C-alpha positions, 0 to 999 in steps of 0.5 A: 459324173451325176449325169452318167450315173443318172443315165445308166440308171435311166437305161436300167429302169427302162429295160426293167419296164420293158422286160417286165412287160415282155419277159417272163418272170423267171427269165427276168430274175436270171438276167438281173441276177446279183450273184458273183460269178468267176467266169461269165461265158457267152455264145455257145454253138447254136443251130447249124453253125460250124464255129462258136466264140465264147468270151469269159472274163475272171480274176479281177484285181482288187480293189474293184473299179477303175484300175482293176485288171481282169483276164479275158479268155476267148474260146473257140469251139469248132464242129468242122475242120476250118482253115485260116480262122481269124480271131480278133478281139476289140473293145468299143464304147457302148452305144445307144440309138437316139431318134426314130427309124431310119434316122437313128443316131448311135451315141456312146454312153459315157466314156469307154472304161476298158482297155486291152492291155496285153495278150492276143488281139489278132491271130489266124489259126487252123482248127481241127474238127470237134475241137476247142481252142482258147486264147487270152487277153488282159484288160484294165478298167480305166475309168468310171464308164462302160465298154463292150468287149467283142471277139470275132472269128471269121473264116471262108467255108464253101466260098462263103465268108462266115462270122461268129462273135461273142460279146461282154458288156461291162459297166465300171463303177466307182467300187464295182464292176457289172458284167453281162453277156446279154442273157446273164448280168452280174455285179462284181462287188 
């Protein structure tokens, strides 16, 4: 247990050192905020993408930590009419790379701490132009550890397979949960 805590602390310290060198202070403050947020959105539509996937997590049950449950909402925003869009949500361990390129070995950081316990995990939908749709899933923190919740939308457009993805990184601690969407991080005390 101590090894996991020290390992996670080492990763955070390494990120802080890296961010302190390469990231402006205003961005660093925003990323490592400790404010509580009821919902943490991900991945708005950018550039010329036809579709974006947005993931939010909210309504954690008390007490926070192992056995806490939460709602995950998968939002899809589309600029075009899209048919047969396949949406999938999955949970994966959090991996870090070890070794030098190109001989990198991906190793999980601690045990996978989140499981999907209900809701839509895979479905296919038709989406009207300029519309938003949402689907729900339920998660449960099963132990102290980490996990990544990933929602993926795939569709064919003009003979090309397209993919849009949203992700939330979660660290389950003994009495708190840390959630990050890649640009903001929140500790749910």
